N, C-alpha and C positions, 0 to 999 in steps of 0.2 A: 622067366621075362630079367631083361637089366635092371640092375636096381638104377634111381635118379643118376647117382652119384656117376655109375658108371657110365651112362651117358653122357653124364655131363666131360667126363675125362676123355670119354671116347671123342666129341665134339670138338675138344678142343686140340685133339691131334691131328683131327683133318686140316684144322689150319697151319699147320707146322711146316709143309712142305704139298708139291703137287698143286690139282684144282680139283674142285668136285663141284659139285652141283645141286642146291636145293630145292627142291621144287612146293610148291603153295597149294598143299589140298585146302576146300575148305570146308570140309566134313569129316566124320569116323571115317567113312567108307573110301573116301580118295584117298585116306591117309594111308588108311591099311593096303588099300589098290598098290600104292607108291613105294611102302616097303615089299610090297612081295616084286614088286618087278627091279629090288635089284640098290635101289637110293637108301646113301645112307644117313641121311639128316631128310629135315622137312622143316619147313619154316612155315606160319600163318600167313593169310593174304584179310588184311583187313576190306577190301574190297572186296574179294570175295565172298568173306563172309556179309558184308553189307546187303550183296545184292541177295543173298539168301532168303535177306529180313526185309526185303522189299525197301531197301536205302539206297542212296546215293553215298558214293563214295565221297568222303568227307570227313575230315580230322576230328568233327565233331555229331556224327551222324549215327558214331554207338556209345553205348556209355563204358565206363572201366568194368562195372558188374557184367556185364554180356561178355567183354570181351575176355577177361579175365572165367570165367565161364567156358565158352571158347575154345581156350588154350587148354584149361584143364582136362575138356574133353579129349584134344588132340593128343595131350601126352597120355590119357589112359587109351590113347586108340593104338598103338602100335609100341614098339621098343625100340622105338629109333630120338635119336637128341630132337629136338622139338624148339626152334628160336621164332619169336612171339615177332612180329610186326607189331610194335606194342607204341605207333602213331607219335606224338608228340610227348607221352607221359602220361594224359588224363589228367594234369595239372597245367593252371595258369602262373605256378611258383615252383621255384624250385624244390620247396621242401613238401609238395603233393608232389611234384615225379619223385621224389625220395621213397614217400609212403607206395606209390604206387608200383613202383619198381621192386619194392620189398613184399608186397604181395606177389605178383609175374613169378618172384623166386619159389615165393612158399607153393604156387600150383604146379612146379617140378619144369619149367622151362632148362635148358642147356645153355640159352644164350634167348638174347632181347636186342632190340633196336628203339634207338631214340631221334626223332627226327624235330627237327629246326623251323616245322613249319608252323604259323602259327591258326594257320584258318579262316584268316582276317584279311581279306582282297585287298583291305589298304593299308596291311601292314602284313603282307605276306609269310615273312621271316623275321624270327626273333632276332635281334641286334644281337653283334658277338658276344660280348660280355655276358650279356643270357643267357644265350644258346651252349657258353661255354660252362655257364656256373651248372646250368638245366645237367650238363653231361657229368658235371663235377659231382652232382648229389646223387645220380644215376649208380655213379662209380661208388661212390662211399655207401649207398644202400646196401650193395653189391659185396662189398666187403665186409660191412659187417652182420652180412648173416656167415659169412664164412665157406659159403658155398661155392663154387668151382665155373663159375658163367661169363661167357663172352659175350661183352662188352659192342652192339656196334653202334656208330654214330653216324646218321646220316644229313646231308647239305642238298638242301633240294630246291636249288637256286635255278635247274634245269627244269625242274615240274613249277616251279611258278614266273619263269618268263622272266629272270633277271637278267638286265642288260648283258654282262659278261659274264655269264655262267660258270666259265670254265678254270679262270680264275679265284670268282669267289669261290668257287667248289674248295678248291687246290688253299684257300687262307684257313678255309672256317674247317678243312679235316687235318689239316697240321693243326690249329688250336686244340680241337677235340682230340687228338692222337693225347697230347699235352696234358691233354684234363682228365685221361686214363682210359679210353676206350681202346679196344684192344682190336676190332675190326672195322675198316670205313667205307664210308656208302656213296655215291653220288650220282642216284637215279635220275638218267635220262642220258648219260651218255652215249654217242651217235658212231664213233669214229675211232679207228687203233688208234689215232696220234692224240683223241682226248682220253682214251682209257690208257696207254701208255705213261702222259703226264700224269695222271692222276697214280697209278702203281709207283714212277717215279719218285712224285711228292714227298708223300708220304711211308716210303719203304724205310725198315723191315718189316713195318704192319701189313696185315693182309687186307686183298680189298675184294669189293663184294660188288661184281657187275651184273645189273638188271639185263636183261633179253628176255623181252617183253612183245618181241616180232623175230621174224627173219631177216638179219642185214647182213646177209653175206658171210655170218661169224658161226664157226663151230667152235666146240670147247677148247678143242685143241686149239684153236686160232687161240682163243681169250686165253689158255695155258702159256703159249712164247710169247703173249704178252703181261705175264709176271701175275696175272687176275687168277687168287685161290680160289673164289666162293662165286659161282652164279647159280642166280637165282631170275625164277621167271614172275614173280608176282604175281599180278591176274588172270595172266595171262591163257591156263589150265581152264580159268572157272570159265573166261570169255569164250573161252572155244565150245567148252558145252552151254553156255548162253545160244551161243552163235548155231550152232545146231540143233537148239529147243525152238529157236525162234523162227526161224529155216521154215520147219516142220508144221509149226503153229501157225503163219502166217500162211502158208498153203493149202493147209485145210479148212481155214477159216477161210481164205479167197474162192479158191475153185473147186475145193470140196475133195482134194487131189491128197492121195496118201502115199507120195514118191518118197518124199523125203522123209518115211519114217524106215525107207529103204536099210541105211546102215546102219540100224541100230543096236549094238550089243547084244548075242543069243544071250535067253535066259541060262542057259546050259555054260557059257563063259562067265557070268556072271554069279551061277550058283555056283560054280566049282570055284571061284577067287575067294570066297565068302563063307565055304564048307571049310576051306583051310583055317578060318579062326575059331570055330567050333572047339 
């Protein structure tokens, strides 16, 4: 198995040029499957984890301890670098963010993301100065660890319904880059023009783009726009939940087993996981 340091170095190298997809498993089985399909890095999904625990997707649904155990599980499940979706750092203040980040580093991650959403509908985003201080605290904790960790800063403007999400995202991401973020991420970008605007604004820092649905763009198109990293967030977990809900509702409604037909075969799954032995 690759050492944690080797994974961290490999993860940083992935961001140096080109464009790669970092899919989001939600348990050890999906992580192992994605590794065997040839992906070169993985990212956790807080929503996928929350749904598996019968919880909604919100910044306060999962405790820090639950998330850290989950991160460690995925790190141990494959040989790939793992990036942690670390919400807003599981603390209301910068000092707590630093402590959380230090513990996430200890879990073996190659990268982690810190977002600027508060979880409070009345104040959905941290004020810019406070958000910058939180990124700076995360950067300090990483530097103090001596570990080669990629820090991603997320501007949640599109997701919280900001009046001018593109302009505000660029303002925030530029500030986060100055505070020490290695990768910039504004989930919710929809168009080529929006993506290109963010990529140009924070260059040469790499940009992560979330593709949670088919918007008519392929990985090659995103690469042409200058995107370095593509994640899918909770999309794969929701695809699985969609199939589960359809088959369950059909069975509960009219007693039909028709929606069980697309199920993966025992042979396919047994062959996949036999390779782990």
